[in-house]
C-alpha positions in Angstrom: 7.5 -54.7 156.2 11.0 -54.4 157.5 12.6 -57.8 157.8 15.0 -58.5 160.7 18.7 -58.4 160.0 20.1 -61.8 158.9 21.9 -63.6 161.6 25.1 -65.7 161.3 24.4 -69.3 160.4 24.8 -70.4 164.0 24.7 -67.4 166.4 27.7 -67.4 168.8 25.3 -66.6 171.7 23.1 -69.5 170.6 26.0 -71.9 171.1 26.8 -70.4 174.5 23.1 -70.5 175.6 22.7 -74.2 174.9 26.1 -75.0 176.2 24.9 -73.8 179.6 22.0 -76.3 179.2 24.4 -79.1 178.3 22.9 -79.4 174.8 25.6 -77.6 172.7 26.8 -80.8 171.0 23.4 -81.4 169.4 22.3 -77.9 168.6 25.7 -76.7 167.3 26.6 -79.9 165.5 23.2 -81.4 164.9 22.9 -79.8 161.5 26.3 -81.2 160.4 25.2 -84.7 161.6 22.1 -84.5 159.5 24.2 -83.3 156.5 26.4 -86.3 157.2 23.4 -88.7 157.2 22.1 -87.2 154.0 25.6 -87.6 152.5 25.7 -91.2 153.6 22.4 -92.0 152.0 23.6 -90.3 148.8 26.8 -92.3 148.8 24.9 -95.5 149.1 22.9 -94.6 146.0 25.7 -93.3 143.9 28.7 -95.3 145.1 29.1 -97.4 141.9 30.1 -94.1 140.1 32.7 -93.6 142.8 33.9 -97.2 142.4 34.2 -96.8 138.6 36.0 -93.5 138.9 38.6 -94.9 141.2 39.2 -98.0 139.1 39.7 -95.9 136.0 42.1 -93.6 137.8 44.1 -96.6 139.1 44.2 -98.1 135.6 47.5 -97.3 134.0 47.9 -97.1 130.3 51.4 -98.5 130.6 50.2 -101.8 132.0 48.2 -101.9 129.4 44.8 -100.6 130.6 42.5 -103.1 132.1 39.3 -101.2 131.2 38.2 -99.7 127.9 35.8 -97.3 129.5 33.0 -96.8 132.1 30.8 -99.5 130.6 33.6 -102.0 130.4 34.6 -101.4 134.0 31.0 -102.0 135.2 30.7 -105.1 133.0 34.0 -106.7 134.2 33.2 -105.9 137.8 29.7 -107.4 137.7 30.9 -110.5 135.8 33.7 -111.1 138.2 32.2 -110.1 141.6 28.5 -109.6 141.0 26.6 -106.3 141.6 28.0 -106.1 145.1 31.4 -105.7 143.6 30.4 -102.2 142.6 30.1 -101.3 146.3 33.5 -102.4 147.3 34.9 -99.7 149.7 31.5 -98.2 150.4 31.7 -98.7 154.2 34.7 -96.4 154.5 32.8 -93.4 153.1 29.6 -94.2 155.0 31.5 -94.3 158.3 33.3 -91.1 157.5 30.3 -89.1 156.2 29.2 -87.6 159.5 32.6 -86.6 160.9 33.6 -85.2 157.5 30.5 -83.0 157.3 30.9 -81.9 160.9 34.5 -80.8 160.3 33.8 -79.2 156.9 30.8 -77.1 157.9 32.0 -76.6 161.5 35.3 -75.1 160.4 33.6 -73.1 157.6 31.1 -71.6 160.1 33.9 -70.8 162.5 35.9 -69.0 159.9 33.1 -67.3 158.0 31.4 -65.9 161.1 34.6 -64.0 161.7 34.9 -62.9 158.0 31.4 -61.5 157.5 30.9 -57.7 157.3 28.6 -55.7 159.6 25.5 -56.8 157.6 26.4 -60.5 157.8 27.5 -60.7 154.2 30.4 -62.9 153.2 32.1 -61.9 150.0 33.3 -64.5 147.5 37.0 -64.1 148.1 36.6 -64.7 151.9 34.3 -67.6 151.0 37.1 -69.1 149.0 39.6 -68.7 151.9 37.1 -70.1 154.5 36.4 -73.1 152.2 40.1 -73.7 151.8 40.6 -73.8 155.5 37.6 -76.2 155.9 39.0 -78.5 153.2 42.4 -78.7 154.6 41.1 -79.5 158.1 38.7 -82.2 156.8 41.5 -83.7 154.7 43.8 -84.1 157.7 41.3 -85.2 160.3 38.9 -87.4 158.3 39.2 -87.6 154.5 42.8 -88.9 154.1 42.4 -92.1 156.2 38.8 -92.6 154.8 40.0 -92.3 151.2 43.1 -94.4 151.7 41.0 -97.3 153.0 38.5 -96.9 150.2 41.1 -96.8 147.5 43.0 -99.8 148.9 39.7 -101.8 149.2 38.8 -101.0 145.6 42.3 -101.8 144.3 42.4 -105.0 146.3 39.4 -106.4 144.5 41.3 -106.5 141.2 44.2 -108.4 142.8 44.8 -112.0 142.0 44.3 -112.9 145.7 42.2 -110.2 147.5 43.2 -110.0 151.1 40.7 -107.7 152.7 37.6 -109.6 153.9 35.7 -106.6 155.2 36.1 -103.1 156.6 37.4 -103.8 160.0 39.5 -106.7 158.9 41.0 -104.6 156.1 41.8 -101.7 158.5 43.5 -104.1 160.9 45.6 -105.6 158.1 46.6 -102.2 156.8 47.7 -101.1 160.3 49.4 -104.4 161.0 51.4 -104.2 157.8 52.2 -100.5 157.6 51.2 -99.0 160.9 48.9 -95.9 161.3 50.8 -94.2 158.5 49.4 -96.8 156.1 46.0 -95.1 156.5 47.5 -91.7 155.8 49.0 -92.4 152.4 48.8 -89.5 149.9 48.3 -86.9 152.6 49.8 -84.0 150.6 47.7 -84.8 147.6 44.6 -85.2 149.7 45.2 -81.8 151.4 45.6 -80.2 148.0 42.6 -81.9 146.6 40.2 -81.3 149.5 41.5 -77.8 150.1 40.9 -76.8 146.4 37.6 -78.8 146.5 36.1 -76.7 149.2 37.7 -73.5 148.2 36.1 -73.8 144.7 32.8 -75.0 146.0 32.3 -72.4 148.7 33.6 -69.6 146.4 31.1 -70.6 143.7 28.3 -71.0 146.3 29.0 -67.7 147.9 29.3 -65.9 144.6 26.0 -67.4 143.3 24.2 -66.6 146.6 25.4 -63.0 146.6 24.4 -62.6 143.0 20.9 -64.0 143.7 20.3 -61.8 146.7 21.6 -58.7 145.1 21.3 -55.7 147.5 18.9 -57.6 149.7 21.0 -59.7 152.1 17.9 -61.0 153.8 16.3 -62.4 150.6 15.4 -66.1 151.0 16.8 -68.7 148.7 14.5 -71.7 148.1 15.9 -75.2 148.3 15.6 -75.9 144.6 17.8 -72.9 143.8 20.3 -73.9 146.6 20.5 -77.4 144.9 21.2 -75.8 141.5 23.9 -73.6 143.0 25.3 -76.7 144.8 25.4 -78.7 141.6 27.2 -75.9 139.7 29.7 -75.6 142.6 30.3 -79.4 142.5 30.8 -79.4 138.7 33.3 -76.5 139.0 35.3 -78.4 141.6 35.4 -81.5 139.4 36.7 -79.7 136.4 39.0 -77.6 138.6 40.9 -80.4 140.5 40.4 -83.8 138.9 44.1 -84.0 138.2 44.8 -83.8 142.0 42.1 -86.5 142.5 43.9 -88.8 140.1 47.3 -88.2 141.8 45.7 -88.8 145.2 44.2 -92.0 144.1 47.5 -93.3 142.7 49.3 -92.3 146.0 46.7 -94.3 148.0 46.6 -97.5 145.9 48.3 -100.8 146.5 51.1 -99.8 144.2 51.8 -96.4 145.8 55.4 -97.6 146.6 56.3 -96.8 142.9 56.1 -93.1 143.7 58.6 -91.2 145.7 56.4 -88.2 146.3 53.3 -86.4 145.1 55.4 -84.5 142.5 57.1 -87.8 141.4 53.7 -89.3 140.9 52.5 -86.4 138.8 55.6 -86.4 136.7 55.4 -90.2 136.0 51.8 -89.9 135.0 52.6 -87.2 132.6 55.7 -89.0 131.2 54.1 -92.4 130.7 50.4 -91.7 130.2 50.1 -88.1 129.0 48.0 -85.2 130.0 44.7 -86.9 129.4 45.4 -89.4 132.2 45.0 -86.5 134.7 41.3 -86.5 133.8 40.5 -90.2 134.1 37.2 -90.8 135.8 35.9 -87.3 135.2 32.4 -88.4 133.9 31.5 -90.7 136.8 33.0 -88.3 139.3 30.9 -85.4 137.8 27.7 -87.3 138.3 28.3 -88.2 141.9 29.8 -84.9 143.0 27.1 -82.7 141.5 24.4 -84.8 143.3 26.4 -85.0 146.5 27.1 -81.2 146.8 23.5 -80.3 145.8 22.0 -82.5 148.4 24.4 -81.6 151.2 24.0 -77.9 150.7 20.2 -78.1 150.6 20.1 -80.1 153.8 22.7 -77.8 155.5 21.0 -74.6 154.6 17.5 -75.8 155.5 18.6 -77.3 158.9 20.4 -74.1 159.7 17.3 -72.1 159.0 15.3 -74.3 161.3 17.9 -74.1 164.1 18.1 -70.3 163.9 14.3 -70.0 163.9 13.6 -72.4 166.8 16.5 -71.2 169.0 16.4 -67.4 168.5 18.5 -65.1 170.7 17.8 -61.5 171.6 
């Protein structure tokens, strides 16, 4: 049986067809919204690991360090603020999950649909470049303000007199004190981190998918295998760019004024804390990112399959 040629993830004519019906927003971006919802649920489950990672990255050896490790960070937080203290800053990531996924996968589709060969195959190098473009765009449009608010909220909880009473109050206070630029701290570091994040993840995903399919570009990949590939891609990004994540966190904290620039921050960390400081929070970050990337890629791939099956074009 000859299988039909694989179509692009979202066929260009599909978008045009539903646009004429006034339904383009749902059909073209519905998959991304579902990815965002899945990511939001995952964040709610695993956020304590994100909280611990951020606190460990903010903790400077020169101060001396406040936490002796992951367990000590959890213990001190629960003792001082209860279990809910481990969810400080969660709202920022939940509110940003849908727009972040929409930008990430929307830009990746836009670029990759123009980079595929005649058979619809995307090679790993082009996957890396498309992922880089997607990461840079999501950093500028969504991730930088989302992460800045998250880091400030988490850092604020360890202050002698916390000043942020909730998400909206905190955002108002940040803008009142620093203007809009207060929500865009560490932009350079965020662009570098997110750009490398998605470049690594999409490169690994594209490479693994191409390896799995071999010469049969129409070979289906089951969700379990997609999840395994996603977890591997997530792990690769953690080991590949955690130093950038540490720099980004420092640049977005309440003591960011100590650093003149992204480079100055990196140099001061190296000078006063050593090379190991660039890998603070690696373990909790690894747990959350692997699960996050696996879930989001599974949902994304499966939703796209459904959309391309239900709304076929000639």
